[in-house]
C-alpha positions as CSV (number, residue, x, y, z in Angstrom):
1,X,77.8,31.5,60.0
2,X,80.2,30.4,57.2
3,X,79.7,26.9,56.2
4,X,82.2,24.9,53.8
5,X,80.4,22.9,51.3
6,X,82.2,19.8,50.0
7,X,80.8,17.8,47.0
8,X,83.0,14.8,46.7
9,X,82.6,12.8,43.6
10,X,84.4,9.7,42.4
11,X,87.2,11.6,40.5
12,X,87.6,15.1,42.3
13,X,86.2,17.3,45.0
14,X,84.6,20.4,44.6
15,X,84.0,23.0,47.4
16,X,82.2,26.2,48.1
17,X,81.8,28.7,50.9
18,X,78.6,29.3,52.0
19,X,77.8,32.8,53.9
20,X,74.8,34.6,54.4
21,X,72.8,32.0,51.9
22,X,75.3,32.7,49.0
23,X,77.9,30.5,47.9
24,X,80.8,32.9,47.3
25,X,84.6,31.3,46.7
26,X,84.6,28.0,44.8
27,X,87.2,25.6,43.9
28,X,88.2,21.9,43.1
29,X,90.7,19.4,43.8
30,X,91.5,16.0,42.1
31,X,90.8,13.1,44.6
32,X,94.2,11.7,43.5
33,X,96.0,14.8,44.8
34,X,94.4,14.5,48.3
35,X,95.1,10.8,48.3
36,X,99.1,11.5,47.7
37,X,99.4,14.4,49.7
38,X,96.7,14.4,52.4
39,X,94.2,17.0,53.3
40,X,96.9,19.6,52.9
41,X,96.3,19.3,49.1
42,X,92.7,20.9,49.8
43,X,93.3,22.9,52.9
44,X,95.9,25.0,51.1
45,X,93.0,26.2,48.7
46,X,90.5,27.0,51.5
47,X,89.9,30.4,53.1
48,X,91.5,30.2,56.8
49,X,88.2,30.2,58.8
50,X,84.8,28.5,58.5
51,X,82.4,27.6,61.1
52,X,81.0,24.3,60.0
53,X,81.6,21.8,57.2
54,X,78.8,20.0,55.2
55,X,80.0,17.2,52.7
56,X,78.1,15.3,50.1
57,X,80.5,12.0,49.8
58,X,80.2,9.2,47.0
59,X,83.8,8.5,47.2
60,X,83.9,6.1,49.8
61,X,84.5,6.0,53.6
62,X,88.2,6.4,53.3
63,X,88.1,9.9,51.8
64,X,85.6,11.0,54.5
65,X,88.0,9.7,57.3
66,X,91.0,12.0,55.6
67,X,88.6,15.1,55.6
68,X,87.8,14.6,59.4
69,X,91.0,16.4,59.9
70,X,89.3,19.7,58.6
71,X,87.0,19.6,61.7
72,X,83.6,18.5,62.7
73,X,82.4,17.1,59.2
74,X,78.7,16.8,58.7
75,X,77.7,14.3,56.0
76,X,74.5,14.6,54.2
77,X,72.2,11.9,53.6
78,X,69.1,11.1,51.5
79,X,65.8,11.5,53.3
80,X,61.9,10.9,52.5
81,X,61.8,14.8,52.0
82,X,63.7,17.9,52.1
83,X,63.8,21.4,50.8
84,X,60.6,20.8,48.5
85,X,61.7,17.6,47.1
86,X,60.2,14.2,47.8
87,X,62.2,11.1,47.4
88,X,60.9,8.7,45.0
89,X,62.9,5.5,45.9
90,X,61.1,2.8,47.8
91,X,64.4,2.9,50.2
92,X,64.9,6.7,50.4
93,X,68.1,6.1,51.9
94,X,69.3,3.9,49.2
95,X,69.5,7.0,46.6
96,X,72.9,8.4,45.8
97,X,73.2,11.6,48.1
98,X,74.8,13.4,45.1
99,X,71.7,12.7,43.1
100,X,69.6,13.9,46.1
101,X,71.8,17.2,46.5
102,X,71.5,18.2,42.9
103,X,67.7,17.5,42.7
104,X,67.4,19.8,45.9
105,X,69.8,22.3,43.9
106,X,67.5,21.9,40.7
107,X,64.1,22.5,42.8
108,X,65.7,26.0,44.4
109,X,66.5,27.0,40.9
110,X,63.0,26.1,39.2
111,X,59.4,25.3,40.0
112,X,58.9,23.7,36.8
113,X,59.1,20.0,36.1
114,X,63.0,19.2,35.1
115,X,65.4,16.5,34.4
116,X,68.4,16.7,36.2
117,X,71.5,15.3,34.3
118,X,74.8,14.8,36.4
119,X,77.5,14.0,33.8
120,X,80.7,12.8,35.8
121,X,82.2,9.6,36.1
122,X,78.8,8.1,36.0
123,X,75.9,9.9,34.3
124,X,72.6,10.3,35.9
125,X,69.3,11.3,35.2
126,X,66.8,12.3,37.6
127,X,63.1,13.4,37.0
128,X,61.0,15.8,39.3
129,X,57.6,16.7,38.4
130,X,56.3,20.0,39.3
131,X,55.5,19.3,42.7
132,X,59.0,18.5,43.4
133,X,58.1,14.7,43.5
134,X,61.2,12.7,42.3
135,X,59.8,10.2,39.7
136,X,62.8,8.1,39.5
137,X,66.1,8.0,37.4
138,X,68.5,6.3,35.4
139,X,72.4,5.6,36.0
140,X,74.8,5.0,33.2
141,X,78.6,5.1,32.5
142,X,80.2,8.4,31.7
143,X,81.6,9.3,28.8
144,X,85.2,8.3,29.6
145,X,83.9,5.0,31.2
146,X,82.2,4.1,27.9
147,X,85.2,5.0,25.8
148,X,87.7,2.9,28.5
149,X,84.9,0.0,28.2
150,X,85.8,-0.3,24.3
151,X,89.2,0.4,24.4
152,X,90.1,-2.1,27.3
153,X,87.7,-4.9,26.5
154,X,88.2,-5.3,22.9
155,X,91.3,-5.7,20.6
156,X,90.8,-3.7,18.0
157,X,89.0,-0.7,19.1
158,X,91.2,2.5,20.0
159,X,90.7,4.5,23.4
160,X,89.1,7.6,22.4
161,X,90.0,11.1,24.5
162,X,86.5,12.1,25.6
163,X,87.7,15.5,26.5
164,X,88.1,16.3,23.0
165,X,84.6,15.2,21.6
166,X,83.3,17.4,19.2
167,X,80.7,16.6,16.9
168,X,78.1,18.9,15.0
169,X,75.0,17.5,16.6
170,X,73.0,18.3,13.2
171,X,75.2,16.4,11.2
172,X,74.8,12.6,10.2
173,X,74.9,10.2,13.1
174,X,77.1,7.5,10.9
175,X,80.9,7.7,10.8
176,X,83.5,6.9,8.1
177,X,86.3,6.3,10.6
178,X,86.6,4.1,13.8
179,X,87.4,7.1,16.3
180,X,84.1,9.2,15.0
181,X,82.1,6.1,15.2
182,X,83.0,5.7,18.9
183,X,82.7,9.2,19.4
184,X,79.0,9.3,17.8
185,X,78.0,6.2,19.5
186,X,78.8,7.4,23.0
187,X,77.5,10.8,22.6
188,X,74.4,9.5,20.8
189,X,73.7,7.2,23.7
190,X,73.8,9.7,26.1
191,X,71.7,12.5,24.2
192,X,69.2,10.0,23.1
193,X,68.5,8.9,26.3
194,X,68.0,12.5,27.8
195,X,65.6,12.9,24.7
196,X,63.9,9.8,25.2
197,X,63.3,10.7,29.1
198,X,62.2,14.2,28.0
199,X,59.7,12.8,25.5
200,X,58.4,10.6,28.2
201,X,57.9,13.1,30.7
202,X,56.3,15.6,28.3
203,X,53.9,12.8,27.4
204,X,53.3,11.4,30.9
205,X,52.6,15.0,32.1
206,X,50.3,16.5,29.6
207,X,52.9,18.6,27.7
208,X,53.9,20.3,30.9
209,X,57.1,22.6,30.7
210,X,60.1,20.4,31.4
211,X,63.6,22.2,32.4
212,X,66.9,20.3,31.6
213,X,69.5,21.1,34.3
214,X,72.9,19.8,33.4
215,X,75.8,19.6,35.8
216,X,79.0,17.5,36.2
217,X,82.5,17.6,34.6
218,X,80.9,16.5,31.0
219,X,78.0,18.5,31.0
220,X,78.9,21.3,28.5
221,X,80.1,18.4,26.0
222,X,76.6,17.0,26.2
223,X,74.7,20.3,26.3
224,X,76.3,20.9,22.7
225,X,74.7,17.7,21.6
226,X,70.9,18.4,22.6
227,X,68.6,19.9,20.5
228,X,66.4,21.4,23.4
229,X,67.1,24.4,25.5
230,X,69.1,23.5,28.9
231,X,70.8,25.1,32.0
232,X,74.3,24.5,32.6
233,X,74.7,24.9,36.6
234,X,78.3,23.5,37.5
235,X,77.8,23.7,41.2
236,X,74.3,22.1,41.2
237,X,75.3,19.8,44.1
238,X,76.8,22.7,46.0
239,X,73.6,24.7,45.5
240,X,71.4,21.7,47.2
241,X,73.9,21.3,50.0
242,X,73.3,25.1,50.6
243,X,69.9,24.6,50.8
244,X,70.2,21.7,53.4
245,X,72.7,23.8,55.0
246,X,70.1,26.5,55.5
247,X,67.4,24.3,56.9
248,X,69.8,22.9,59.3
249,X,70.9,26.3,60.4
250,X,67.3,27.5,61.1
251,X,66.3,24.4,63.2
252,X,69.5,24.9,65.5
253,X,68.6,28.6,65.9
C-alpha cells in the first residue's frame, strides 16, 4: 500500500510518499500557491497514484477542505499514547498535532531522552524522557515573526531578513549596529531557550544523554548557533506520520 503523507504547516505543505515503510519521493509547496491555484498546485507535483492520504494539519479547516479533492484524506490527531510516545498534556487532544507527529518521528529515530525543536513559523520545543514520556514543551515566535514584531511594532527598528542570518556563535553576543543587534537578540533568545532546556533536562534526569533533534524551515540556521551536537531531520513530521500510518495499516490488516 502506498500512502501520501502531508505535513501542512502555517506557511507551506510538505509531502512524502510512503511505500513499504519507507518514505521515498518528497517535496513541498507554499500554502499561498495552493490558495491561489487550488489543489492543482500540489497535484501537479505528486505521483499519479497512491492508495491513501494521511495528513497533519495546523493550517486550519479551510486548507483541509481544499485537500479533500485528493480523495479520502485522514487527518492525524494527538492521542494519549502512540508509537512508543506518551502524551504529557493534561488534555492530550490539545497538543498540536505537528508536535505530536514530530515526537513520534523522534522516538523512532532514538531511544534516548531527546529535545525536539521544530523551527517553523513558530518554534516549539518538546522533551521526551528515555521511556518516551512527553515531559511538556514550549512555544515561541519563529525567527521571522520575532523580526516582524520589532519591524512592525516600533518606529525606528528595521525589518531584518531572517533568511540571511549568519552570526559566529563563538563571537561576542553584543552588536555594534542595529541590524546585528536584532539578529543577535533573535538568535540568542532561541539558542538560549534550547540550551537552558537541555541544562534542565540533564539535571532532572541525572545527567542522562539527551539528543537534540531539529526540524523545520529555520532548523539549519538555529543548528549553526548551538554549542552541542544536534541532528537535523527535515522530514521529522513526515517520519512520525509514517509510524502512525504503519500502525493503522497493521490494525486494518
